Gaussian input, Z-matrix of N, CA and C with variables (Angstrom, degrees):
# hf/3-21g

backbone

0 1
 N
 C     1     B1
 C     2     B2     1     A1
 N     3     B3     2     A2     1     D1
 C     4     B4     3     A3     2     D2
 C     5     B5     4     A4     3     D3
 N     6     B6     5     A5     4     D4
 C     7     B7     6     A6     5     D5
 C     8     B8     7     A7     6     D6
 N     9     B9     8     A8     7     D7
 C    10    B10     9     A9     8     D8
 C    11    B11    10    A10     9     D9
 N    12    B12    11    A11    10    D10
 C    13    B13    12    A12    11    D11
 C    14    B14    13    A13    12    D12
 N    15    B15    14    A14    13    D13
 C    16    B16    15    A15    14    D14
 C    17    B17    16    A16    15    D15
 N    18    B18    17    A17    16    D16
 C    19    B19    18    A18    17    D17
 C    20    B20    19    A19    18    D18
 N    21    B21    20    A20    19    D19
 C    22    B22    21    A21    20    D20
 C    23    B23    22    A22    21    D21
 N    24    B24    23    A23    22    D22
 C    25    B25    24    A24    23    D23
 C    26    B26    25    A25    24    D24
 N    27    B27    26    A26    25    D25
 C    28    B28    27    A27    26    D26
 C    29    B29    28    A28    27    D27
 N    30    B30    29    A29    28    D28
 C    31    B31    30    A30    29    D29
 C    32    B32    31    A31    30    D30
 N    33    B33    32    A32    31    D31
 C    34    B34    33    A33    32    D32
 C    35    B35    34    A34    33    D33
 N    36    B36    35    A35    34    D34
 C    37    B37    36    A36    35    D35
 C    38    B38    37    A37    36    D36
 N    39    B39    38    A38    37    D37
 C    40    B40    39    A39    38    D38
 C    41    B41    40    A40    39    D39
 N    42    B42    41    A41    40    D40
 C    43    B43    42    A42    41    D41
 C    44    B44    43    A43    42    D42
 N    45    B45    44    A44    43    D43
 C    46    B46    45    A45    44    D44
 C    47    B47    46    A46    45    D45
 N    48    B48    47    A47    46    D46
 C    49    B49    48    A48    47    D47
 C    50    B50    49    A49    48    D48
 N    51    B51    50    A50    49    D49
 C    52    B52    51    A51    50    D50
 C    53    B53    52    A52    51    D51
 N    54    B54    53    A53    52    D52
 C    55    B55    54    A54    53    D53
 C    56    B56    55    A55    54    D54
 N    57    B57    56    A56    55    D55
 C    58    B58    57    A57    56    D56
 C    59    B59    58    A58    57    D57
 N    60    B60    59    A59    58    D58
 C    61    B61    60    A60    59    D59
 C    62    B62    61    A61    60    D60
 N    63    B63    62    A62    61    D61
 C    64    B64    63    A63    62    D62
 C    65    B65    64    A64    63    D63
 N    66    B66    65    A65    64    D64
 C    67    B67    66    A66    65    D65
 C    68    B68    67    A67    66    D66
 N    69    B69    68    A68    67    D67
 C    70    B70    69    A69    68    D68
 C    71    B71    70    A70    69    D69
 N    72    B72    71    A71    70    D70
 C    73    B73    72    A72    71    D71
 C    74    B74    73    A73    72    D72
 N    75    B75    74    A74    73    D73
 C    76    B76    75    A75    74    D74
 C    77    B77    76    A76    75    D75
 N    78    B78    77    A77    76    D76
 C    79    B79    78    A78    77    D77
 C    80    B80    79    A79    78    D78
 N    81    B81    80    A80    79    D79
 C    82    B82    81    A81    80    D80
 C    83    B83    82    A82    81    D81
 N    84    B84    83    A83    82    D82
 C    85    B85    84    A84    83    D83
 C    86    B86    85    A85    84    D84
 N    87    B87    86    A86    85    D85
 C    88    B88    87    A87    86    D86
 C    89    B89    88    A88    87    D87
 N    90    B90    89    A89    88    D88
 C    91    B91    90    A90    89    D89
 C    92    B92    91    A91    90    D90
 N    93    B93    92    A92    91    D91
 C    94    B94    93    A93    92    D92
 C    95    B95    94    A94    93    D93
 N    96    B96    95    A95    94    D94
 C    97    B97    96    A96    95    D95
 C    98    B98    97    A97    96    D96
 N    99    B99    98    A98    97    D97
 C   100   B100    99    A99    98    D98
 C   101   B101   100   A100    99    D99
 N   102   B102   101   A101   100   D100
 C   103   B103   102   A102   101   D101
 C   104   B104   103   A103   102   D102
 N   105   B105   104   A104   103   D103
 C   106   B106   105   A105   104   D104
 C   107   B107   106   A106   105   D105
 N   108   B108   107   A107   106   D106
 C   109   B109   108   A108   107   D107
 C   110   B110   109   A109   108   D108
 N   111   B111   110   A110   109   D109
 C   112   B112   111   A111   110   D110
 C   113   B113   112   A112   111   D111
 N   114   B114   113   A113   112   D112
 C   115   B115   114   A114   113   D113
 C   116   B116   115   A115   114   D114
 N   117   B117   116   A116   115   D115
 C   118   B118   117   A117   116   D116
 C   119   B119   118   A118   117   D117
 N   120   B120   119   A119   118   D118
 C   121   B121   120   A120   119   D119
 C   122   B122   121   A121   120   D120
 N   123   B123   122   A122   121   D121
 C   124   B124   123   A123   122   D122
 C   125   B125   124   A124   123   D123
 N   126   B126   125   A125   124   D124
 C   127   B127   126   A126   125   D125
 C   128   B128   127   A127   126   D126
 N   129   B129   128   A128   127   D127
 C   130   B130   129   A129   128   D128
 C   131   B131   130   A130   129   D129
 N   132   B132   131   A131   130   D130
 C   133   B133   132   A132   131   D131
 C   134   B134   133   A133   132   D132
 N   135   B135   134   A134   133   D133
 C   136   B136   135   A135   134   D134
 C   137   B137   136   A136   135   D135
 N   138   B138   137   A137   136   D136
 C   139   B139   138   A138   137   D137
 C   140   B140   139   A139   138   D138
 N   141   B141   140   A140   139   D139
 C   142   B142   141   A141   140   D140
 C   143   B143   142   A142   141   D141
 N   144   B144   143   A143   142   D142
 C   145   B145   144   A144   143   D143
 C   146   B146   145   A145   144   D144
 N   147   B147   146   A146   145   D145
 C   148   B148   147   A147   146   D146
 C   149   B149   148   A148   147   D147
 N   150   B150   149   A149   148   D148
 C   151   B151   150   A150   149   D149
 C   152   B152   151   A151   150   D150
 N   153   B153   152   A152   151   D151
 C   154   B154   153   A153   152   D152
 C   155   B155   154   A154   153   D153
 N   156   B156   155   A155   154   D154
 C   157   B157   156   A156   155   D155
 C   158   B158   157   A157   156   D156
 N   159   B159   158   A158   157   D157
 C   160   B160   159   A159   158   D158
 C   161   B161   160   A160   159   D159
 N   162   B162   161   A161   160   D160
 C   163   B163   162   A162   161   D161
 C   164   B164   163   A163   162   D162
 N   165   B165   164   A164   163   D163
 C   166   B166   165   A165   164   D164
 C   167   B167   166   A166   165   D165
 N   168   B168   167   A167   166   D166
 C   169   B169   168   A168   167   D167
 C   170   B170   169   A169   168   D168
 N   171   B171   170   A170   169   D169
 C   172   B172   171   A171   170   D170
 C   173   B173   172   A172   171   D171
 N   174   B174   173   A173   172   D172
 C   175   B175   174   A174   173   D173
 C   176   B176   175   A175   174   D174
 N   177   B177   176   A176   175   D175
 C   178   B178   177   A177   176   D176
 C   179   B179   178   A178   177   D177
 N   180   B180   179   A179   178   D178
 C   181   B181   180   A180   179   D179
 C   182   B182   181   A181   180   D180
 N   183   B183   182   A182   181   D181
 C   184   B184   183   A183   182   D182
 C   185   B185   184   A184   183   D183
 N   186   B186   185   A185   184   D184
 C   187   B187   186   A186   185   D185
 C   188   B188   187   A187   186   D186
 N   189   B189   188   A188   187   D187
 C   190   B190   189   A189   188   D188
 C   191   B191   190   A190   189   D189
 N   192   B192   191   A191   190   D190
 C   193   B193   192   A192   191   D191
 C   194   B194   193   A193   192   D192
 N   195   B195   194   A194   193   D193
 C   196   B196   195   A195   194   D194
 C   197   B197   196   A196   195   D195
 N   198   B198   197   A197   196   D196
 C   199   B199   198   A198   197   D197
 C   200   B200   199   A199   198   D198
 N   201   B201   200   A200   199   D199
 C   202   B202   201   A201   200   D200
 C   203   B203   202   A202   201   D201
 N   204   B204   203   A203   202   D202
 C   205   B205   204   A204   203   D203
 C   206   B206   205   A205   204   D204
 N   207   B207   206   A206   205   D205
 C   208   B208   207   A207   206   D206
 C   209   B209   208   A208   207   D207
 N   210   B210   209   A209   208   D208
 C   211   B211   210   A210   209   D209
 C   212   B212   211   A211   210   D210
 N   213   B213   212   A212   211   D211
 C   214   B214   213   A213   212   D212
 C   215   B215   214   A214   213   D213
 N   216   B216   215   A215   214   D214
 C   217   B217   216   A216   215   D215
 C   218   B218   217   A217   216   D216
 N   219   B219   218   A218   217   D217
 C   220   B220   219   A219   218   D218
 C   221   B221   220   A220   219   D219
 N   222   B222   221   A221   220   D220
 C   223   B223   222   A222   221   D221
 C   224   B224   223   A223   222   D222
 N   225   B225   224   A224   223   D223
 C   226   B226   225   A225   224   D224
 C   227   B227   226   A226   225   D225
 N   228   B228   227   A227   226   D226
 C   229   B229   228   A228   227   D227
 C   230   B230   229   A229   228   D228
 N   231   B231   230   A230   229   D229
 C   232   B232   231   A231   230   D230
 C   233   B233   232   A232   231   D231
 N   234   B234   233   A233   232   D232
 C   235   B235   234   A234   233   D233
 C   236   B236   235   A235   234   D234
 N   237   B237   236   A236   235   D235
 C   238   B238   237   A237   236   D236
 C   239   B239   238   A238   237   D237
 N   240   B240   239   A239   238   D238
 C   241   B241   240   A240   239   D239
 C   242   B242   241   A241   240   D240
 N   243   B243   242   A242   241   D241
 C   244   B244   243   A243   242   D242
 C   245   B245   244   A244   243   D243
 N   246   B246   245   A245   244   D244
 C   247   B247   246   A246   245   D245
 C   248   B248   247   A247   246   D246
 N   249   B249   248   A248   247   D247
 C   250   B250   249   A249   248   D248
 C   251   B251   250   A250   249   D249
 N   252   B252   251   A251   250   D250
 C   253   B253   252   A252   251   D251
 C   254   B254   253   A253   252   D252

   B1=1.4520
   B2=1.5321
   B3=1.3249
   B4=1.4685
   B5=1.5239
   B6=1.3164
   B7=1.4616
   B8=1.5162
   B9=1.3231
   B10=1.4703
   B11=1.5218
   B12=1.3234
   B13=1.4664
   B14=1.5340
   B15=1.3366
   B16=1.4702
   B17=1.5236
   B18=1.3344
   B19=1.4698
   B20=1.5333
   B21=1.3245
   B22=1.4627
   B23=1.5274
   B24=1.3170
   B25=1.4667
   B26=1.5250
   B27=1.3251
   B28=1.4685
   B29=1.5208
   B30=1.3323
   B31=1.4634
   B32=1.5245
   B33=1.3365
   B34=1.4640
   B35=1.5268
   B36=1.3345
   B37=1.4708
   B38=1.5220
   B39=1.3346
   B40=1.4599
   B41=1.5147
   B42=1.3302
   B43=1.4632
   B44=1.5298
   B45=1.3185
   B46=1.4658
   B47=1.5281
   B48=1.3206
   B49=1.4638
   B50=1.5231
   B51=1.3202
   B52=1.4630
   B53=1.5274
   B54=1.3262
   B55=1.4732
   B56=1.5235
   B57=1.3381
   B58=1.4670
   B59=1.5218
   B60=1.3224
   B61=1.4611
   B62=1.5169
   B63=1.3344
   B64=1.4684
   B65=1.5227
   B66=1.3210
   B67=1.4657
   B68=1.5242
   B69=1.3276
   B70=1.4627
   B71=1.5267
   B72=1.3332
   B73=1.4591
   B74=1.5151
   B75=1.3378
   B76=1.4642
   B77=1.5285
   B78=1.3209
   B79=1.4662
   B80=1.5288
   B81=1.3328
   B82=1.4628
   B83=1.5230
   B84=1.3482
   B85=1.4609
   B86=1.5284
   B87=1.3356
   B88=1.4644
   B89=1.5269
   B90=1.3281
   B91=1.4650
   B92=1.5284
   B93=1.3332
   B94=1.4729
   B95=1.5233
   B96=1.3215
   B97=1.4655
   B98=1.5224
   B99=1.3300
   B100=1.4681
   B101=1.5189
   B102=1.3268
   B103=1.4624
   B104=1.5262
   B105=1.3149
   B106=1.4672
   B107=1.5242
   B108=1.3324
   B109=1.4545
   B110=1.5123
   B111=1.3377
   B112=1.4643
   B113=1.5251
   B114=1.3269
   B115=1.4650
   B116=1.5214
   B117=1.3160
   B118=1.4606
   B119=1.5207
   B120=1.3262
   B121=1.4612
   B122=1.5205
   B123=1.3349
   B124=1.4540
   B125=1.5240
   B126=1.3212
   B127=1.4663
   B128=1.5215
   B129=1.3204
   B130=1.4707
   B131=1.5255
   B132=1.3194
   B133=1.4630
   B134=1.5268
   B135=1.3227
   B136=1.4606
   B137=1.5279
   B138=1.3208
   B139=1.4668
   B140=1.5277
   B141=1.3206
   B142=1.4669
   B143=1.5321
   B144=1.3197
   B145=1.4687
   B146=1.5237
   B147=1.3200
   B148=1.4578
   B149=1.5153
   B150=1.3238
   B151=1.4686
   B152=1.5235
   B153=1.3257
   B154=1.4660
   B155=1.5292
   B156=1.3331
   B157=1.4636
   B158=1.5341
   B159=1.3363
   B160=1.4679
   B161=1.5324
   B162=1.3334
   B163=1.4624
   B164=1.5287
   B165=1.3413
   B166=1.4689
   B167=1.5264
   B168=1.3101
   B169=1.4650
   B170=1.5302
   B171=1.3125
   B172=1.4689
   B173=1.5240
   B174=1.3251
   B175=1.4691
   B176=1.5265
   B177=1.3235
   B178=1.4592
   B179=1.5294
   B180=1.3327
   B181=1.4621
   B182=1.5241
   B183=1.3308
   B184=1.4620
   B185=1.5212
   B186=1.3151
   B187=1.4699
   B188=1.5236
   B189=1.3201
   B190=1.4618
   B191=1.5323
   B192=1.3182
   B193=1.4683
   B194=1.5247
   B195=1.3237
   B196=1.4626
   B197=1.5198
   B198=1.3171
   B199=1.4537
   B200=1.5243
   B201=1.3370
   B202=1.4682
   B203=1.5243
   B204=1.3016
   B205=1.4590
   B206=1.5185
   B207=1.3292
   B208=1.4585
   B209=1.5271
   B210=1.3165
   B211=1.4530
   B212=1.5225
   B213=1.3330
   B214=1.4631
   B215=1.5259
   B216=1.3297
   B217=1.4553
   B218=1.5136
   B219=1.3268
   B220=1.4524
   B221=1.5179
   B222=1.2949
   B223=1.4618
   B224=1.5234
   B225=1.3334
   B226=1.4554
   B227=1.5170
   B228=1.3442
   B229=1.4453
   B230=1.5107
   B231=1.3146
   B232=1.4537
   B233=1.5204
   B234=1.3259
   B235=1.4572
   B236=1.5278
   B237=1.3126
   B238=1.4621
   B239=1.5171
   B240=1.3257
   B241=1.4565
   B242=1.5219
   B243=1.2978
   B244=1.4525
   B245=1.5208
   B246=1.3279
   B247=1.4575
   B248=1.5132
   B249=1.3176
   B250=1.4626
   B251=1.5167
   B252=1.3152
   B253=1.4301
   B254=1.4262
   A1=111.02
   A2=117.12
   A3=120.77
   A4=110.15
   A5=117.14
   A6=120.80
   A7=112.70
   A8=116.13
   A9=120.31
   A10=110.63
   A11=116.83
   A12=120.81
   A13=110.64
   A14=117.16
   A15=120.06
   A16=108.85
   A17=116.39
   A18=120.77
   A19=110.68
   A20=117.06
   A21=121.20
   A22=110.96
   A23=116.32
   A24=119.63
   A25=111.37
   A26=116.76
   A27=120.27
   A28=109.84
   A29=116.74
   A30=120.63
   A31=111.77
   A32=116.97
   A33=120.62
   A34=111.86
   A35=115.66
   A36=119.22
   A37=112.28
   A38=117.24
   A39=121.11
   A40=114.76
   A41=115.79
   A42=120.71
   A43=109.21
   A44=116.99
   A45=120.34
   A46=109.30
   A47=115.78
   A48=119.93
   A49=110.12
   A50=116.12
   A51=120.62
   A52=111.46
   A53=117.49
   A54=120.88
   A55=111.37
   A56=116.35
   A57=119.44
   A58=109.91
   A59=116.51
   A60=120.41
   A61=112.11
   A62=116.86
   A63=121.00
   A64=110.94
   A65=116.98
   A66=121.46
   A67=112.05
   A68=115.74
   A69=121.00
   A70=112.84
   A71=116.55
   A72=120.22
   A73=113.22
   A74=116.48
   A75=121.25
   A76=108.81
   A77=116.21
   A78=120.30
   A79=111.34
   A80=114.79
   A81=118.97
   A82=110.22
   A83=116.79
   A84=119.85
   A85=110.75
   A86=115.53
   A87=119.29
   A88=110.29
   A89=117.01
   A90=120.92
   A91=109.41
   A92=116.50
   A93=120.88
   A94=110.86
   A95=116.51
   A96=120.71
   A97=111.20
   A98=117.04
   A99=119.82
   A100=110.34
   A101=116.05
   A102=120.59
   A103=112.46
   A104=117.09
   A105=121.09
   A106=112.61
   A107=116.63
   A108=120.23
   A109=113.67
   A110=117.11
   A111=121.12
   A112=109.62
   A113=116.66
   A114=122.47
   A115=109.29
   A116=115.69
   A117=120.13
   A118=109.43
   A119=114.82
   A120=121.05
   A121=107.70
   A122=116.65
   A123=120.99
   A124=111.27
   A125=115.82
   A126=121.33
   A127=112.56
   A128=117.41
   A129=119.59
   A130=111.04
   A131=117.42
   A132=120.64
   A133=110.05
   A134=116.99
   A135=120.19
   A136=110.63
   A137=116.28
   A138=120.46
   A139=110.08
   A140=116.88
   A141=120.95
   A142=110.92
   A143=117.07
   A144=120.78
   A145=109.56
   A146=116.46
   A147=120.55
   A148=112.24
   A149=116.38
   A150=120.44
   A151=111.08
   A152=116.96
   A153=120.88
   A154=110.66
   A155=116.50
   A156=120.87
   A157=112.57
   A158=115.39
   A159=122.10
   A160=113.27
   A161=115.25
   A162=121.49
   A163=108.92
   A164=117.29
   A165=119.12
   A166=109.80
   A167=116.57
   A168=121.37
   A169=110.72
   A170=116.95
   A171=120.17
   A172=112.48
   A173=117.69
   A174=121.10
   A175=110.97
   A176=116.34
   A177=120.81
   A178=112.70
   A179=116.40
   A180=121.19
   A181=112.50
   A182=117.60
   A183=121.11
   A184=109.63
   A185=115.70
   A186=122.91
   A187=112.91
   A188=116.30
   A189=120.71
   A190=108.61
   A191=118.06
   A192=119.78
   A193=110.32
   A194=116.58
   A195=121.39
   A196=113.29
   A197=117.18
   A198=120.40
   A199=110.57
   A200=117.19
   A201=118.65
   A202=110.41
   A203=114.75
   A204=120.17
   A205=108.94
   A206=116.57
   A207=120.14
   A208=109.04
   A209=114.46
   A210=121.17
   A211=107.42
   A212=117.75
   A213=119.90
   A214=111.33
   A215=116.10
   A216=120.52
   A217=113.54
   A218=117.77
   A219=121.61
   A220=108.80
   A221=115.95
   A222=121.65
   A223=108.46
   A224=115.50
   A225=118.99
   A226=109.17
   A227=115.08
   A228=119.70
   A229=109.38
   A230=115.75
   A231=120.71
   A232=109.99
   A233=115.85
   A234=120.93
   A235=111.09
   A236=116.46
   A237=120.15
   A238=110.80
   A239=115.57
   A240=121.81
   A241=107.11
   A242=116.53
   A243=121.12
   A244=108.91
   A245=115.96
   A246=121.64
   A247=107.21
   A248=115.42
   A249=120.64
   A250=107.26
   A251=116.25
   A252=113.60
   A253=117.94
   D1=-44.21
   D2=-178.79
   D3=-61.03
   D4=-43.88
   D5=179.45
   D6=-61.00
   D7=-40.68
   D8=178.26
   D9=-64.51
   D10=-36.01
   D11=179.00
   D12=-71.51
   D13=-33.99
   D14=174.72
   D15=-62.00
   D16=-48.32
   D17=179.99
   D18=-60.77
   D19=-44.76
   D20=179.94
   D21=-56.72
   D22=-51.01
   D23=-177.35
   D24=-67.93
   D25=-39.84
   D26=178.91
   D27=-58.98
   D28=-43.61
   D29=178.26
   D30=-68.03
   D31=-35.82
   D32=179.12
   D33=-60.57
   D34=-37.23
   D35=-178.42
   D36=-93.36
   D37=0.33
   D38=175.52
   D39=72.91
   D40=34.48
   D41=-178.79
   D42=-104.50
   D43=135.97
   D44=175.64
   D45=-78.93
   D46=163.22
   D47=174.86
   D48=-59.60
   D49=-38.38
   D50=-179.71
   D51=-63.97
   D52=-45.34
   D53=-179.88
   D54=-65.48
   D55=-40.65
   D56=177.46
   D57=-63.93
   D58=-45.80
   D59=178.07
   D60=-58.99
   D61=-44.42
   D62=178.42
   D63=-59.52
   D64=-40.76
   D65=-179.94
   D66=-64.61
   D67=-26.46
   D68=-177.72
   D69=-100.88
   D70=-7.41
   D71=-178.04
   D72=76.67
   D73=27.46
   D74=177.66
   D75=-131.08
   D76=169.52
   D77=-176.77
   D78=-81.05
   D79=159.00
   D80=175.94
   D81=-65.42
   D82=-26.98
   D83=178.05
   D84=-63.43
   D85=-36.98
   D86=178.15
   D87=-66.79
   D88=-39.39
   D89=176.14
   D90=-60.88
   D91=-43.58
   D92=177.14
   D93=-56.36
   D94=-44.89
   D95=-178.39
   D96=-65.23
   D97=-39.39
   D98=175.82
   D99=-61.76
   D100=-47.41
   D101=-175.73
   D102=-66.40
   D103=-32.94
   D104=179.67
   D105=-84.97
   D106=-8.38
   D107=-179.37
   D108=81.35
   D109=12.41
   D110=178.58
   D111=-70.83
   D112=-43.48
   D113=177.28
   D114=-114.22
   D115=142.31
   D116=175.55
   D117=-80.94
   D118=151.45
   D119=-179.25
   D120=-100.22
   D121=122.79
   D122=177.11
   D123=-69.50
   D124=162.29
   D125=-176.19
   D126=-60.09
   D127=-46.09
   D128=-177.99
   D129=-68.40
   D130=-35.71
   D131=177.68
   D132=-68.76
   D133=-39.35
   D134=178.83
   D135=-64.45
   D136=-38.17
   D137=176.19
   D138=-62.32
   D139=-42.99
   D140=179.22
   D141=-64.48
   D142=-40.69
   D143=177.81
   D144=-62.79
   D145=-43.61
   D146=177.32
   D147=-59.54
   D148=-40.45
   D149=178.62
   D150=-62.90
   D151=-45.66
   D152=-179.67
   D153=-65.17
   D154=-39.75
   D155=-177.25
   D156=-88.73
   D157=0.96
   D158=175.27
   D159=60.31
   D160=46.10
   D161=174.53
   D162=-138.28
   D163=153.42
   D164=174.47
   D165=-72.15
   D166=158.40
   D167=179.76
   D168=-56.35
   D169=-33.22
   D170=-178.87
   D171=-59.68
   D172=-24.62
   D173=177.87
   D174=-54.89
   D175=-38.85
   D176=-175.09
   D177=-71.67
   D178=-12.61
   D179=179.75
   D180=-109.57
   D181=-1.21
   D182=177.36
   D183=-59.99
   D184=144.06
   D185=178.59
   D186=62.57
   D187=22.15
   D188=178.60
   D189=-70.13
   D190=138.64
   D191=177.17
   D192=-57.58
   D193=145.43
   D194=-177.60
   D195=-72.46
   D196=-21.70
   D197=-177.12
   D198=-75.49
   D199=122.14
   D200=176.75
   D201=-68.40
   D202=150.64
   D203=178.32
   D204=-70.18
   D205=131.65
   D206=179.50
   D207=-79.51
   D208=130.85
   D209=179.91
   D210=-108.35
   D211=124.56
   D212=-179.69
   D213=-55.94
   D214=134.38
   D215=178.00
   D216=91.91
   D217=-7.96
   D218=179.14
   D219=-119.63
   D220=128.06
   D221=178.92
   D222=-123.17
   D223=156.56
   D224=175.44
   D225=-66.67
   D226=148.28
   D227=176.82
   D228=-69.65
   D229=141.60
   D230=178.11
   D231=-76.68
   D232=144.36
   D233=175.67
   D234=-91.69
   D235=1.92
   D236=-177.60
   D237=-73.30
   D238=135.88
   D239=175.61
   D240=-116.08
   D241=130.65
   D242=-179.25
   D243=-115.57
   D244=138.42
   D245=177.40
   D246=-113.28
   D247=125.51
   D248=179.64
   D249=-107.44
   D250=133.26
   D251=173.14
   D252=143.97

C-alpha cells in the first residue's frame, strides 16, 4: 500500500522515478522496488520521500485497509477469562 501511495503522489507532482531517486540520493531502481512493494521503506527514508513529494508521512498510510497484517507466530490475545477453583 505504501509503495502504491508513493507512486500516486510522485505521478501527481509529475516527478519521474529517476528524479525522485536523484533527490534522495538513491537509484530509480530502488524507487521501483519501493513502489512495487519488493523492498520495504524505512521510516527515515519515508520521511525523506514525503519531504520531496511535499506530503506528510501519514499520506502514505491514507486509505490503508483496517485489517492488520497477520504475522506468523503471533496471535491476538484472547479476551477469555477463566476462573479455577
